[in-house]
C-alpha positions in Angstrom: 5.5 -55.3 68.8 8.6 -57.3 69.7 9.7 -57.7 73.3 13.4 -58.4 74.2 15.3 -58.7 77.4 17.9 -56.1 78.5 20.8 -58.4 77.6 19.5 -59.0 74.1 18.9 -55.3 73.7 22.5 -54.5 74.6 23.8 -57.2 72.4 21.7 -56.4 69.3 21.1 -52.7 69.7 22.0 -51.9 66.1 19.5 -54.5 64.8 16.8 -53.2 67.0 17.4 -49.7 65.9 17.1 -50.8 62.2 13.7 -52.5 63.1 12.6 -49.3 64.8 13.7 -47.2 61.8 11.5 -49.5 59.7 8.5 -48.6 61.8 8.5 -51.4 64.4 8.2 -50.7 68.1 10.4 -52.7 70.4 9.8 -53.2 74.1 12.7 -53.9 76.5 11.9 -56.0 79.5 13.8 -56.9 82.7 12.8 -60.2 84.3 9.8 -60.3 81.9 8.4 -56.9 83.0 8.4 -54.2 80.3 10.6 -51.2 81.4 11.1 -49.3 78.1 9.9 -48.9 74.6 12.0 -48.0 71.5 9.9 -46.1 68.9 10.8 -44.1 65.9 11.1 -40.3 66.1 10.5 -40.0 62.4 7.6 -37.8 61.5 5.4 -39.0 58.6 5.9 -36.9 55.5 2.9 -35.0 54.4 1.5 -35.9 51.0 0.3 -33.0 49.0 -2.8 -33.2 47.0 -4.7 -35.7 49.2 -7.8 -33.5 49.2 -7.8 -32.8 45.5 -11.3 -32.8 44.1 -13.0 -33.0 47.5 -13.8 -29.3 47.7 -13.8 -26.2 45.6 -12.4 -22.8 46.7 -14.9 -20.1 45.9 -13.7 -17.4 43.4 -14.4 -14.6 46.0 -12.2 -16.1 48.8 -9.7 -13.3 48.6 -12.0 -10.3 48.2 -12.1 -7.6 50.9 -14.5 -8.0 53.8 -17.7 -6.0 53.7 -17.6 -2.6 55.5 -19.9 -3.7 58.3 -17.6 -6.6 59.1 -14.6 -4.4 59.1 -16.4 -1.9 61.3 -17.1 -4.6 63.9 -13.3 -5.2 64.2 -12.8 -1.5 64.9 -15.4 -1.6 67.7 -13.6 -4.5 69.3 -13.1 -4.3 73.1 -9.6 -5.6 72.7 -6.9 -3.0 73.0 -4.0 -3.0 70.6 -0.7 -4.0 72.0 1.4 -1.1 73.2 5.2 -0.9 72.9 6.6 -1.9 76.3 9.5 0.7 76.0 
């Protein structure tokens, strides 16, 4: 993590933003005391397929629930939402 003073930050803002865009954090200090940090707002991209081969989806994953399980939902103490109109 690079630390720069306020004057240097103002003078070289474009360069600092390039460094931040490349993943580096930059601390801005006044009189040697840190007052701010520049950090990237980029969200890391998700990589698909990273769990490939680590688990297996059962063949029955999308079959309907058994009747006794469905009945337990019907007996739920939660009331359905009513239309507020």
